[in-house]
C-alpha positions as CSV (number, residue, x, y, z in Angstrom):
1,M,0.1,-0.1,0.1
2,L,2.9,2.3,0.9
3,D,6.0,2.7,-1.0
4,D,9.4,4.1,-0.1
5,L,8.6,7.5,-1.2
6,D,5.4,7.7,1.0
7,R,7.3,6.1,4.0
8,R,9.8,8.9,3.6
9,L,7.4,11.8,3.3
10,L,5.4,10.2,6.6
11,R,8.6,10.0,8.5
12,L,9.4,13.7,7.6
13,L,5.9,14.7,8.7
14,Q,6.1,12.7,12.0
15,A,9.5,14.5,12.6
16,D,8.0,18.0,12.2
17,P,4.4,18.2,11.3
18,A,4.5,22.0,11.0
19,Q,6.6,21.9,7.8
20,G,5.2,23.3,4.8
21,V,5.3,21.6,1.5
22,P,8.3,23.6,0.1
23,E,10.3,22.4,3.0
24,L,8.9,18.9,2.9
25,A,9.8,18.6,-1.0
26,E,13.4,19.9,-0.3
27,A,14.0,17.5,2.6
28,A,12.5,14.6,0.5
29,G,14.5,15.7,-2.7
30,L,11.1,16.1,-4.5
31,T,9.5,18.9,-6.4
32,P,6.6,20.5,-4.4
33,A,3.9,19.7,-7.0
34,R,5.1,15.9,-6.6
35,V,4.7,16.3,-2.8
36,T,1.4,17.8,-2.8
37,R,0.1,15.0,-5.2
38,R,1.3,12.3,-2.9
39,L,-0.1,14.2,0.5
40,D,-3.3,14.4,-1.5
41,R,-3.3,10.7,-2.4
42,L,-2.4,9.9,1.3
43,R,-5.3,12.1,2.5
44,E,-7.8,10.6,0.1
45,G,-6.6,7.1,1.3
46,G,-7.5,8.1,4.9
47,I,-3.7,7.7,5.9
48,L,-3.3,11.3,6.8
49,Q,-6.3,12.5,8.6
50,G,-5.0,15.9,9.6
51,S,-2.7,17.4,11.9
52,Q,-2.9,18.3,15.6
53,I,-1.2,20.5,18.0
54,V,-0.2,19.0,21.3
55,I,-0.6,20.9,24.5
56,D,1.5,20.3,27.6
57,W,-1.3,20.8,30.1
58,A,1.2,21.0,33.0
59,V,2.6,24.1,31.6
60,L,-1.1,25.5,31.8
61,G,-1.4,24.4,35.2
62,Y,-3.0,21.2,35.0
63,T,-0.5,19.2,37.2
64,V,-2.8,16.3,38.0
65,D,-3.2,13.4,35.6
66,V,-5.5,10.7,36.5
67,S,-6.7,7.4,34.5
68,L,-10.0,6.2,35.8
69,R,-10.6,2.2,34.9
70,I,-14.4,2.0,35.0
71,T,-16.6,-1.0,34.9
72,L,-20.3,-0.5,34.0
73,D,-23.5,-2.0,35.1
74,K,-24.2,-4.3,32.2
75,T,-27.5,-5.0,33.4
76,V,-29.0,-1.7,31.9
77,P,-29.4,-1.9,28.2
78,R,-28.2,1.6,27.3
79,A,-25.4,1.6,30.0
80,F,-22.5,2.1,27.5
81,D,-24.3,5.0,25.5
82,E,-25.7,6.8,28.4
83,F,-22.3,6.9,30.3
84,L,-20.3,7.7,27.2
85,A,-22.6,10.9,26.5
86,A,-22.5,12.0,30.0
87,A,-18.7,11.5,30.1
88,R,-17.9,13.5,27.2
89,A,-19.7,16.5,28.8
90,V,-17.2,16.4,31.6
91,P,-14.5,19.3,30.5
92,E,-11.4,17.8,32.2
93,V,-11.9,14.3,30.7
94,I,-9.3,14.5,27.6
95,E,-9.7,10.8,26.4
96,I,-12.3,8.1,26.5
97,Q,-11.5,4.5,25.6
98,T,-13.6,1.5,25.6
99,F,-12.5,-2.2,26.3
100,L,-13.4,-5.8,26.1
101,G,-13.0,-7.5,29.5
102,R,-13.4,-6.6,33.2
103,V,-12.8,-2.9,32.5
104,D,-15.5,-1.5,30.2
105,V,-14.1,2.1,29.9
106,R,-11.0,4.2,30.7
107,L,-11.3,8.0,31.3
108,S,-8.2,10.1,31.5
109,L,-8.7,13.4,33.1
110,I,-6.7,16.4,34.1
111,A,-7.0,18.6,37.1
112,R,-5.1,21.7,38.4
113,D,-4.1,19.9,41.7
114,L,-5.3,17.3,44.2
115,A,-8.4,19.7,45.4
116,D,-9.6,20.3,42.1
117,Y,-9.3,16.7,41.1
118,Q,-11.4,15.7,44.2
119,R,-14.0,18.4,43.2
120,I,-14.2,16.8,39.6
121,Y,-14.2,13.1,41.1
122,R,-17.1,14.0,43.6
123,E,-19.1,16.4,41.5
124,D,-18.5,15.1,37.9
125,V,-17.2,11.5,37.9
126,L,-19.1,9.9,40.6
127,T,-22.3,11.3,39.2
128,L,-21.9,9.5,35.7
129,P,-24.7,7.0,35.2
130,H,-24.2,3.0,35.6
131,I,-20.8,2.9,37.2
132,A,-20.6,-0.6,39.1
133,D,-16.8,-0.1,40.0
134,I,-14.2,2.6,39.6
135,E,-10.4,2.3,40.0
136,A,-8.2,5.5,39.9
137,L,-4.6,5.6,38.8
138,M,-2.8,8.7,39.2
139,T,0.1,9.3,36.7
140,V,3.4,9.7,38.5
141,A,5.6,10.1,35.6
142,S,5.0,9.6,31.8
143,V,8.0,7.6,30.7
144,K,6.9,7.3,26.7
145,A,4.3,8.9,24.9
146,D,5.1,8.5,21.4
147,V,2.3,8.1,18.6
148,R,5.0,8.0,15.8
149,L,4.9,4.9,13.7
150,P,8.2,3.1,12.8
151,L,8.3,3.7,9.1
């Protein structure tokens, strides 16, 4: 599906997503027109789905990062849908993942400090519908957080 040129362009984009087509073309040894055609093809194929800015939440004062592993009451027919809709509305929840297994959902949330986390937990998390069990894991250190593919 990908040829060597596609992989080279993707590696360059992963290294510096903010570079423009002229810089990307120069680094890849191609013309800007050829790079544009390749990037368009990668977008049309669903491989490139946009770009994003990564915000360092700690710099903005969010020093607490918690992962909540939640088991839902599966005896309620719409438990997943109702829980997910309510969880999406909590502004401090920055990621929601669903799983197969004992744990149904993982929420990643941020808070300014422990008092802020306690407020969010009591007022927002514990009021989410259909929770059967919840386990909180507080992040001590992020050892590796790399989403780049080994192309």
